[in-house]
SERO-4910 file (N, C-alpha, C, O; in steps of 0.05 Angstrom, whole numbers):
BEGIN
 pado doro    nc1    nc2    nc3   cac1   cac2   cac3    cc1    cc2    cc3    oc1    oc2    oc3
  Met    A     16    -29     -7     -1     -2      7     17     28      8     30     36     27
  Leu    A     12     42    -19     23     69    -21     15     86    -22     -7     90    -34
  Pro    A     35    113     -6     11    132     -3      9    151    -24     22    171    -28
  Ile    A    -14    139    -40    -17    153    -76    -40    150    -83    -56    133    -75
  Pro    A    -45    168   -102    -73    162   -102    -77    140   -125    -56    135   -136
  Tyr    A   -103    123   -135   -109    100   -149   -123    102   -170   -131    125   -176
  Phe    A   -128     84   -185   -152     78   -211   -164     58   -203   -152     41   -191
  His    A   -188     57   -207   -195     32   -220   -211     31   -242   -231     45   -247
  Val    A   -198      7   -260   -196     -3   -283   -212    -24   -288   -203    -45   -279
  Thr    A   -245    -29   -307   -243    -61   -317   -245    -58   -340   -249    -36   -351
  Val    A   -239    -84   -352   -238    -95   -372   -261   -119   -375   -260   -141   -362
  Thr    A   -280   -111   -393   -303   -131   -396   -298   -145   -423   -299   -132   -444
  Leu    A   -293   -172   -422   -295   -191   -444   -320   -194   -466   -337   -208   -456
  Pro    A   -325   -187   -484   -349   -186   -506   -367   -216   -503   -358   -239   -499
  Lys    A   -387   -210   -506   -409   -232   -507   -410   -252   -525   -423   -273   -525
  Glu    A   -391   -243   -542   -389   -263   -574   -368   -281   -566   -373   -304   -573
  Leu    A   -347   -278   -555   -327   -296   -538   -335   -314   -511   -318   -330   -503
  His    A   -355   -310   -501   -371   -331   -472   -372   -363   -485   -368   -382   -470
  Ala    A   -376   -364   -504   -386   -388   -507   -354   -405   -504   -352   -425   -490
  Val    A   -331   -394   -518   -305   -397   -530   -291   -397   -502   -274   -414   -501
  Ile    A   -295   -380   -475   -277   -376   -461   -291   -407   -439   -278   -424   -427
  Arg    A   -321   -404   -440   -329   -426   -420   -320   -453   -427   -322   -470   -409
  Arg    A   -312   -459   -444   -304   -489   -461   -271   -484   -447   -262   -506   -438
  Arg    A   -252   -461   -444   -236   -456   -443   -227   -436   -417   -217   -413   -416
  Gln    A   -234   -455   -395   -232   -432   -374   -210   -424   -369   -206   -400   -372
  Arg    A   -188   -442   -362   -171   -441   -339   -147   -430   -359   -127   -424   -347
  Gln    A   -148   -428   -383   -134   -418   -410   -146   -388   -411   -132   -369   -411
  Gly    A   -171   -387   -412   -187   -366   -418   -185   -343   -399   -170   -325   -405
  Tyr    A   -195   -342   -380   -190   -328   -357   -152   -320   -349   -147   -298   -339
  Gly    A   -137   -335   -352   -110   -326   -346   -102   -311   -366    -84   -294   -364
  Ala    A   -117   -317   -391   -104   -299   -417   -111   -272   -415    -96   -253   -414
  Leu    A   -145   -271   -414   -161   -244   -399   -150   -227   -378   -155   -204   -382
  Met    A   -135   -233   -355   -129   -220   -333    -90   -216   -344    -77   -205   -327
  Asn    A    -78   -222   -364    -54   -224   -361    -54   -202   -380    -38   -184   -375
  Ala    A    -72   -199   -405    -78   -182   -426    -90   -161   -413    -76   -143   -422
  Ala    A   -105   -152   -399   -116   -129   -389    -93   -112   -368    -96    -88   -362
  Ala    A    -74   -127   -360    -46   -125   -334    -28   -116   -360    -22    -92   -364
  Lys    A    -22   -131   -374     -3   -130   -396     -6    -98   -412     11    -81   -417
  Ala    A    -39    -99   -420    -39    -73   -433    -34    -44   -417    -18    -27   -425
  Ile    A    -55    -44   -383    -41    -25   -367    -17    -11   -366     -8     12   -369
  Ile    A     -8    -35   -362     27    -31   -360     45    -23   -389     62     -5   -389
  Asp    A     40    -35   -407     46    -25   -441     39      9   -437     57     26   -437
  Leu    A      7     18   -434      5     42   -434     16     66   -417     16     90   -421
  Gly    A     27     49   -394     36     63   -374     63     66   -378     72     84   -363
  Arg    A     81     54   -394    111     55   -399    112     83   -425    131     97   -428
  Asp    A     90     84   -438     80     98   -460     94    127   -449     87    132   -426
  Ser    A    110    144   -457    122    170   -451    103    185   -459    103    206   -446
  Arg    A     89    182   -473     53    196   -482     39    209   -452     31    232   -446
  Trp    A     39    188   -438     26    187   -415     38    183   -388     29    200   -372
  Leu    A     55    168   -377     66    163   -355     99    166   -357    114    185   -350
  Gly    A    103    144   -369    132    132   -378    145    128   -354    167    135   -346
  Gly    A    128    115   -345    140     92   -313    124     70   -321    108     68   -339
  Thr    A    132     51   -300    116     25   -289     96     25   -271    102     35   -249
  Val    A     77     17   -273     53     18   -247     50     -5   -235     58    -27   -244
  Gly    A     37     -1   -212     30    -31   -203     -2    -38   -211    -16    -19   -218
  Val    A    -11    -58   -210    -35    -65   -217    -34    -95   -205    -16   -112   -206
  Leu    A    -68    -96   -187    -74   -106   -174    -95   -120   -195   -106   -102   -208
  Ala    A   -103   -145   -203   -129   -152   -218   -139   -174   -199   -130   -193   -185
  Val    A   -166   -160   -208   -182   -197   -194   -206   -205   -217   -219   -189   -231
  Leu    A   -207   -223   -217   -227   -235   -240   -255   -245   -226   -255   -258   -205
  His    A   -281   -235   -244   -307   -235   -226   -323   -245   -267   -319   -233   -288
  Ser    A   -340   -272   -260   -344   -279   -287   -378   -281   -280   -390   -300   -288
  Trp    A   -394   -257   -264   -415   -250   -262   -430   -231   -258   -422   -213   -244
  Thr    A   -460   -228   -272   -474   -205   -264   -491   -211   -233   -488   -229   -216
  Gln    A   -509   -188   -233   -513   -184   -205   -545   -206   -205   -559   -212   -186
  Arg    A   -552   -217   -241   -567   -236   -240   -548   -263   -244   -558   -280   -259
  Leu    A   -531   -266   -236   -514   -294   -238   -509   -301   -268   -503   -323   -275
  Asp    A   -512   -277   -285   -509   -285   -319   -480   -295   -314   -471   -298   -292
  Tyr    A   -468   -301   -335   -446   -309   -341   -436   -289   -359   -445   -283   -381
  His    A   -410   -278   -345   -402   -243   -350   -370   -245   -347   -366   -233   -326
  Pro    A   -354   -251   -355   -320   -254   -346   -310   -226   -359   -315   -216   -381
  His    A   -294   -215   -335   -285   -179   -335   -261   -183   -306   -262   -195   -285
  Val    A   -245   -170   -316   -221   -164   -300   -222   -136   -279   -212   -115   -287
  His    A   -231   -136   -257   -222   -105   -243   -191   -107   -232   -178   -126   -223
  Cys    A   -185    -74   -241   -155    -69   -233   -148    -51   -223   -147    -30   -235
  Leu    A   -140    -53   -192   -130    -27   -186   -107    -16   -187    -89    -22   -171
  Val    A   -106     -3   -202    -80     22   -211    -63     40   -199    -74     58   -187
  Thr    A    -43     41   -198    -34     66   -180    -23     86   -204    -10     81   -223
  Ala    A    -35    110   -195    -35    136   -206    -14    144   -208    -10    164   -196
  Gly    A      7    134   -224     32    141   -228     48    118   -232     41     95   -227
  Gly    A     76    128   -243     95     97   -257    114    106   -250    114    130   -245
  Leu    A    144     86   -248    159     83   -234    181     82   -263    180     65   -280
  Ser    A    201    110   -262    220    110   -282    237     71   -283    240     53   -266
  Asp    A    242     74   -303    266     45   -313    292     47   -289    299     24   -282
  Asp    A    305     68   -276    323     72   -263    311     72   -236    326     74   -216
  Gly    A    281     69   -234    275     70   -202    286     95   -196    286     82   -175
  Ala    A    293    112   -193    297    146   -193    275    167   -191    275    189   -180
  Thr    A    256    153   -205    237    183   -210    207    163   -213    199    143   -224
  Trp    A    197    187   -193    153    178   -200    140    200   -213    136    224   -208
  His    A    132    184   -234    122    202   -254     82    190   -243     69    169   -241
  Gln    A     78    220   -239     49    227   -225     33    234   -253     40    247   -272
  Thr    A      6    217   -246    -15    224   -260    -36    257   -260    -33    277   -246
  Glu    A    -50    252   -276    -65    275   -274    -87    260   -248    -85    236   -240
  Pro    A   -108    278   -238   -118    270   -211   -138    254   -229   -145    232   -222
  Thr    A   -148    265   -252   -177    243   -268   -173    229   -283   -191    213   -288
  Phe    A   -141    226   -304   -133    225   -325   -113    203   -320    -92    211   -309
  Leu    A   -114    174   -327    -94    161   -333    -85    152   -363    -61    156   -368
  Phe    A    -97    142   -379    -96    142   -405   -123    134   -417   -142    124   -403
  Pro    A   -124    141   -451   -151    142   -469   -156    110   -469   -141     92   -477
  Lys    A   -183    109   -458   -198     80   -456   -203     63   -488   -210     40   -489
  Ala    A   -198     82   -511   -199     70   -530   -169     61   -537   -164     43   -553
  Ala    A   -151     74   -524   -133     53   -527   -110     35   -515    -88     29   -522
  Leu    A   -129     26   -487   -127      9   -469   -154    -17   -481   -151    -40   -474
  Ala    A   -174    -11   -495   -191    -27   -509   -179    -41   -528   -183    -66   -529
  Lys    A   -159    -29   -547   -153    -43   -566   -133    -58   -561   -131    -80   -570
  Arg    A   -108    -46   -541    -87    -58   -537    -84    -90   -526    -69   -108   -532
  Ala    A   -111    -84   -505   -126   -110   -487   -131   -134   -503   -120   -156   -501
  Ala    A   -154   -124   -524   -156   -145   -547   -145   -161   -566   -151   -183   -575
  Arg    A   -124   -141   -571   -100   -156   -587    -83   -167   -575    -72   -186   -587
  Leu    A    -73   -160   -545    -61   -184   -535    -69   -213   -519    -55   -232   -515
  Phe    A   -108   -206   -509   -117   -231   -512   -128   -244   -535   -143   -264   -533
  Arg    A   -121   -235   -554   -128   -253   -580    -94   -277   -583    -90   -300   -588
  Glu    A    -74   -252   -576    -50   -272   -577    -50   -291   -568    -54   -313   -579
  Ala    A    -46   -283   -543    -55   -295   -515    -68   -333   -523    -57   -355   -522
  Leu    A    -88   -328   -529   -107   -346   -534    -98   -362   -552    -93   -386   -548
  Met    A    -94   -352   -574    -80   -370   -603    -55   -385   -599    -46   -404   -612
  Ala    A    -44   -372   -577    -11   -386   -570    -17   -407   -553      2   -422   -548
  Ser    A    -46   -413   -540    -46   -420   -524    -57   -454   -538    -52   -476   -528
  Asp    A    -77   -445   -568    -94   -474   -575    -93   -460   -604   -114   -453   -614
  Pro    A    -67   -458   -616    -72   -454   -649    -94   -452   -658   -105   -431   -668
  Gly    A   -106   -479   -656   -135   -488   -666   -161   -468   -665   -180   -468   -681
  Ile    A   -156   -455   -646   -180   -443   -640   -195   -432   -661   -182   -428   -682
  Lys    A   -219   -428   -660   -231   -417   -680   -258   -396   -665   -280   -402   -657
  Leu    A   -245   -370   -667   -262   -342   -662   -266   -324   -679   -255   -318   -700
  Pro    A   -291   -312   -663   -312   -297   -685   -295   -275   -689   -276   -271   -674
  Asp    A   -305   -253   -720   -281   -242   -738   -283   -228   -713   -267   -226   -694
  Gln    A   -316   -214   -718   -329   -186   -715   -323   -177   -684   -325   -155   -675
  Val    A   -314   -202   -669   -309   -189   -640   -279   -164   -641   -278   -145   -624
  Trp    A   -258   -169   -663   -230   -148   -663   -242   -131   -674   -228   -110   -672
  Arg    A   -264   -126   -688   -269   -101   -698   -289    -89   -686   -295    -68   -697
  Gln    A   -301    -93   -666   -312    -72   -649   -294    -69   -623   -275    -85   -619
  Arg    A   -300    -43   -601   -293    -42   -581   -293    -46   -554   -308    -34   -538
  Trp    A   -276    -61   -549   -291    -75   -521   -298    -59   -496   -296    -35   -500
  Val    A   -303    -64   -476   -326    -37   -453   -300    -41   -436   -296    -65   -429
  Val    A   -284    -27   -429   -264    -18   -411   -275      7   -398   -281     25   -413
  His    A   -279     10   -361   -279     42   -357   -262     42   -337   -259     21   -325
  Ile    A   -247     69   -330   -227     79   -319   -231    105   -304   -230    126   -315
  Gln    A   -237    101   -273   -249    124   -253   -230    116   -238   -219     94   -234
  Pro    A   -224    155   -224   -202    152   -200   -228    134   -180   -252    130   -180
  Trp    A   -207    128   -164   -210    106   -143   -215    122   -114   -236    125   -102
  Gly    A   -186    130   -105   -184    140    -71   -151    143    -67   -137    132    -84
  Gln    A   -142    157    -49   -121    158    -33   -104    143    -13   -108    141     11
  Gly    A    -86    133    -25    -68    117     -6    -80     91     10    -92     75     -4
  Glu    A    -78     84     37    -83     55     42   -119     51     47   -130     30     51
  Gln    A   -134     78     46   -158     65     54   -171     55     21   -187     36     21
  Ala    A   -164     66     -3   -168     58    -23   -163     31    -33   -180     19    -46
  Val    A   -145     24    -30   -131     -9    -28   -152    -25    -12   -166    -42    -21
  Leu    A   -151    -18     12   -172    -27     39   -200    -25     20   -207    -47     10
  Asp    A   -214     -3     15   -240    -17      1   -240    -32    -20   -259    -48    -23
  Tyr    A   -220    -29    -38   -219    -48    -70   -215    -71    -61   -226    -89    -75
  Leu    A   -199    -80    -38   -202   -108    -28   -223   -120    -11   -226   -144     -9
  Ala    A   -242    -99      4   -260   -110      4   -282   -112    -15   -293   -134    -18
  Arg    A   -287    -96    -24   -307    -99    -45   -312   -111    -76   -331   -112    -91
  Tyr    A   -283   -122    -76   -278   -135   -112   -265   -162    -99   -271   -185   -105
  Ala    A   -248   -154    -83   -224   -195    -82   -235   -217    -73   -229   -241    -79
  Phe    A   -257   -206    -51   -266   -232    -28   -297   -229    -33   -313   -229    -15
  Arg    A   -304   -226    -59   -332   -230    -60   -338   -252    -89   -327   -255   -111
  Ile    A   -362   -264    -75   -372   -283    -89   -402   -283   -109   -423   -271   -104
  Ala    A   -400   -290   -119   -427   -296   -141   -457   -287   -126   -477   -280   -140
  Ile    A   -457   -288   -104   -488   -286    -89   -473   -288    -62   -451   -299    -60
  Thr    A   -489   -274    -40   -486   -277    -15   -519   -291      0   -542   -292     -9
  Asn    A   -510   -299     23   -540   -292     36   -556   -277     41   -579   -282     49
  His    A   -548   -257     40   -563   -228     56   -585   -218     29   -603   -202     32
  Arg    A   -577   -234     -2   -588   -222    -18   -614   -244    -25   -632   -233    -37
  Leu    A   -617   -271    -20   -633   -282    -17   -658   -280     -3   -654   -282     21
  Val    A   -683   -278    -10   -711   -264     -3   -723   -289     -2   -729   -295     22
  Asp    A   -732   -311    -23   -757   -325    -10   -733   -358    -24   -715   -357    -40
  Leu    A   -744   -381    -11   -731   -405    -16   -755   -428     -8   -762   -434     15
  Asn    A   -764   -438    -29   -786   -454    -26   -776   -490    -42   -754   -494    -52
  Asp    A   -794   -505    -42   -789   -530    -48   -783   -524    -83   -772   -546    -88
  Thr    A   -784   -513   -103   -785   -506   -122   -765   -485   -142   -753   -489   -163
  His    A   -768   -450   -119   -762   -430   -132   -738   -420   -116   -734   -430    -94
  Val    A   -724   -402   -125   -699   -395   -102   -706   -356   -114   -699   -347   -136
  Thr    A   -719   -341    -95   -702   -314   -103   -693   -295    -91   -702   -290    -69
  Phe    A   -671   -275   -101   -659   -259    -91   -665   -229   -107   -685   -221   -118
  Arg    A   -651   -222   -104   -657   -190    -96   -621   -185   -120   -601   -198   -118
  Tyr    A   -624   -167   -135   -611   -156   -154   -615   -119   -160   -636   -105   -163
  Lys    A   -588   -112   -161   -593    -88   -168   -604    -77   -198   -581    -75   -207
  Asp    A   -617    -70   -214   -621    -59   -243   -610    -34   -242   -623    -16   -231
  Arg    A   -584    -30   -253   -575     -5   -254   -580     16   -278   -576     40   -275
  Lys    A   -592      4   -303   -618     26   -320   -630     40   -296   -626     63   -289
  Ala    A   -644     21   -286   -674     32   -269   -663     45   -234   -677     52   -215
  Arg    A   -643     43   -234   -620     51   -208   -637     33   -182   -632     41   -159
  Arg    A   -655     10   -186   -668      3   -155   -661    -27   -156   -649    -37   -175
  His    A   -668    -38   -135   -668    -71   -129   -692    -78   -143   -712    -65   -141
  Lys    A   -691   -103   -161   -721   -111   -161   -711   -150   -160   -688   -160   -165
  Pro    A   -736   -164   -153   -736   -195   -145   -734   -210   -176   -749   -208   -196
  Cys    A   -711   -223   -172   -711   -248   -193   -708   -282   -173   -695   -291   -154
  Ser    A   -735   -291   -195   -745   -319   -177   -738   -339   -210   -747   -337   -233
  Leu    A   -714   -360   -195   -712   -376   -209   -720   -406   -204   -719   -413   -181
  Thr    A   -726   -423   -221   -722   -444   -207   -702   -466   -193   -681   -459   -205
  Gly    A   -695   -487   -176   -677   -494   -165   -651   -494   -181   -630   -482   -178
  His    A   -663   -514   -203   -638   -531   -225   -631   -500   -237   -607   -496   -238
  Glu    A   -648   -479   -247   -626   -464   -268   -604   -445   -235   -580   -445   -234
  Phe    A   -621   -435   -215   -608   -430   -199   -579   -438   -190   -562   -421   -189
  Met    A   -574   -461   -184   -554   -482   -179   -528   -478   -209   -503   -479   -212
  Arg    A   -553   -471   -229   -534   -479   -259   -515   -449   -261   -491   -447   -267
  Arg    A   -536   -425   -254   -528   -401   -255   -500   -400   -234   -478   -389   -238
  Tyr    A   -506   -411   -217   -482   -399   -189   -452   -426   -193   -427   -423   -189
  Leu    A   -466   -446   -199   -436   -467   -209   -421   -464   -226   -400   -477   -229
  Gln    A   -429   -444   -244   -413   -429   -283   -391   -416   -275   -370   -410   -286
  His    A   -405   -407   -235   -373   -390   -237   -355   -392   -210   -345   -375   -196
  Val    A   -355   -425   -208   -335   -436   -195   -307   -436   -206   -301   -459   -212
  Leu    A   -291   -422   -210   -258   -435   -213   -251   -448   -225   -269   -464   -219
  Pro    A   -236   -461   -243   -221   -490   -237   -205   -487   -220   -193   -466   -214
  Lys    A   -202   -517   -208   -188   -511   -177   -153   -502   -178   -138   -511   -196
  Gly    A   -149   -493   -168   -118   -486   -164   -111   -458   -180    -90   -445   -180
  Phe    A   -140   -451   -197   -136   -427   -209   -129   -398   -185   -139   -399   -162
  His    A   -117   -379   -191   -106   -357   -177   -135   -337   -187   -134   -337   -211
  Lys    A   -152   -326   -180   -169   -302   -181   -155   -269   -179   -163   -249   -191
  Ile    A   -127   -274   -157   -127   -244   -154    -93   -258   -162    -80   -279   -160
  Arg    A    -90   -226   -176    -56   -233   -191    -49   -202   -180    -64   -183   -174
  Tyr    A    -16   -204   -179     -4   -170   -187     16   -173   -203     34   -189   -204
  Phe    A     10   -153   -217     30   -143   -242     44   -126   -240     35   -114   -221
  Gly    A     68   -111   -249     79    -93   -250     98    -87   -222    114   -101   -211
  Leu    A     90    -60   -218    103    -57   -190     96    -76   -164    109    -75   -143
  Trp    A     76    -90   -166     69   -107   -138     74   -133   -147     62   -152   -136
  His    A     95   -137   -172     91   -165   -178    118   -170   -148    130   -151   -137
  Thr    A    122   -194   -142    138   -203   -124    166   -193   -127    178   -184   -108
  Ser    A    177   -194   -153    198   -192   -162    214   -156   -162    238   -150   -168
  Lys    A    193   -139   -154    186   -115   -145    195   -108   -115    196    -88   -101
  Arg    A    198   -123   -114    193   -117    -72    215    -93    -66    207    -71    -58
  Asp    A    233    -96    -69    258    -79    -65    247    -46    -81    243    -24    -71
  Gln    A    244    -51   -103    229    -26   -123    214     -6   -106    219     17   -101
  Ile    A    185    -28    -95    170    -22    -77    176     -3    -42    162     14    -31
  Asp    A    200    -14    -34    206     -3    -14    222     24    -15    217     43      0
  Asn    A    237     24    -32    239     48    -37    231     63    -52    246     83    -53
  Leu    A    214     65    -68    193     83    -77    172     90    -50    162    113    -47
  Arg    A    168     74    -37    157     81     -9    168    101     12    156    118     24
  Tyr    A    193     95     12    209    116     28    215    137      9    214    159     20
  Leu    A    221    138    -14    210    169    -37    188    183    -36    187    207    -34
  Leu    A    170    168    -37    136    181    -29    130    194     -1    108    206      1
  Leu    A    148    193     20    141    191     50    164    219     48    157    238     63
  Leu    A    186    223     33    200    244     37    193    266     31    194    288     42
  Gln    A    182    255      1    172    284    -11    145    293      2    144    317      5
  Gln    A    122    278     10    100    286     28    106    304     51     91    323     57
  Arg    A    131    296     67    137    307     92    158    335     89    165    352    105
  His    A    163    331     60    190    366     52    161    379     34    160    404     33
  Ala    A    147    370     25    128    386      9    120    416     21    104    413     40
  Pro    A    127    442     15    115    456     18     85    458     15     76    449     -7
  Ala    A     62    471     39     44    477     36     27    490     21      3    484     19
  Cys    A     41    514      6     25    530     -8     52    549    -20     75    550    -11
  Ala    A     39    564    -47     64    576    -65     77    590    -48    101    591    -51
  Cys    A     63    608    -20     70    631      5     92    620     14    109    635     23
  Asp    A     97    590     13    114    577     26    133    572     19    150    565     36
  Lys    A    140    575     -7    157    571    -19    191    579    -15    209    563    -17
  Asp    A    194    604     -9    214    617      4    223    615     39    241    628     50
  Val    A    203    596     50    209    594     77    220    567     86    209    545     87
  Asp    A    249    576     94    262    554    109    250    529    116    237    533     96
  Pro    A    242    509    124    233    482    132    246    478    150    271    482    149
  Glu    A    233    469    171    253    464    194    268    433    198    254    413    201
  Pro    A    303    432    199    314    410    201    306    392    218    300    401    240
  Leu    A    304    367    214    302    349    218    323    331    241    334    310    235
  Gln    A    323    343    264    343    331    284    371    334    272    385    314    268
  Ile    A    379    362    266    408    363    267    425    375    275    424    398    266
  Thr    A    442    371    288    459    376    309    489    388    292    494    388    268
  Ala    A    505    397    314    527    419    297    546    403    296    568    413    289
  Glu    A    546    375    304    568    356    289    558    349    258    575    347    241
  Thr    A    531    346    251    530    333    242    510    344    206    506    337    183
  Ala    A    505    366    228    493    385    203    503    397    181    510    419    189
  Pro    A    510    394    150    522    402    135    509    434    129    487    442    137
  Glu    A    529    449    113    516    477    102    505    472     86    509    458     66
  Arg    A    478    491     99    463    493     71    461    512     50    464    536     52
  Arg    A    455    498     27    452    510     -2    435    506    -20    416    490    -17
  Leu    A    439    522    -46    413    519    -64    412    503    -75    433    492    -82
  Cys    A    382    491    -84    383    465   -104    400    470   -131    397    488   -147
  Arg    A    414    454   -131    425    459   -162    404    458   -188    409    471   -208
  His    A    377    443   -187    368    450   -205    341    473   -215    332    480   -237
  Cys    A    334    480   -186    321    506   -190    322    534   -182    309    554   -185
  Lys    A    354    522   -167    365    538   -151    346    558   -134    358    577   -123
  Glu    A    325    557   -131    316    563    -96    311    553    -71    314    563    -49
  Gly    A    300    528    -79    296    517    -52    324    504    -35    339    487    -45
  Lys    A    326    511    -21    347    504     -3    340    466      2    319    454      4
  Leu    A    367    457      2    372    427      4    372    427     40    386    445     51
  Val    A    360    408     54    356    409     80    374    380     91    373    362     74
  Phe    A    383    376    104    397    360    107    377    337    124    363    349    140
  Ile    A    373    306    126    360    287    139    371    274    158    365    268    181
  Arg    A    394    269    140    404    245    154    429    223    149    426    207    131
  Arg    A    453    221    163    474    215    141    467    182    143    463    172    165
  Leu    A    468    163    114    463    150    104    505    125    110    525    126     96
  Thr    A    500    110    132    520     99    133    525     73    126    509     66    109
  Pro    A    546     51    134    538     25    126    532     12    159    533    -12    165
  Ile    A    526     29    173    517     24    195    478     20    193    465      6    209
  Trp    A    466     35    171    440     33    168    440     28    133    441     48    119
  Pro    A    439     -5    119    451     -3     95    415      5     88    409     17     67
  Gly    A    395     -3    106    373     -4     92    357     24     85    332     25     85
  Gly    A    380     51     77    364     75     71    361     74     46    371     56     32
  Pro    A    345     93     37    332     98     12    358    107     -5    355    114    -29
***
């Protein structure tokens, strides 16, 4: 969890591909998650948008409120990217990550390539590649609370929970669902067999991981994440409160006569003053 803003990105599989993926759930779900995450990371590395590597936490869902088959991926994305050398953090605009059209086109291409690689003889409808896939990008929040809200809302959700069940008898099951167009809740009554069919189609293949980490949140990037966390905390701690405080000399942190160097102007802006924080020695190798 980093002290930065986040974006919520959703990539939805077109209904023309539902039958194909239903027969190849392990390969299809994996290809969808990897394509969505890789498309986000590729666009983030593009210098036109961020020019750095973002962190992506992807969660797979396959249902609607009515328990219909609807595979899609929810992604929590850092609102910024880390440069290749790990020294610069590129922050996004508050409400813009990158164009949705570019994400939809790249995700569709990557998904097709991954699916064809896993099964070269697979037959896919041609029209699905000429239409724009449905994607959504929206600001999600700031800091640790945004991550926790995302995990609580998406990571551990199942197709239906007990509190949505309204009635149960010998032949039918009735539950409520949210009609987004009407913006209100409605009841849905199904036979017992149909209810079980809809519910069981969302049981994932054995051993399949519905939550995956990409980019900065991949396990191989833990050292970079630790360094980035220190960098962001230092930037927040010493950022001026407003423009009028630009020339105010910030109070040093635990500076003594023995360790405090002579203050000097920043070599880049020639206005801000460099402030001594601490001396890095072999005794403290974990410093940034």
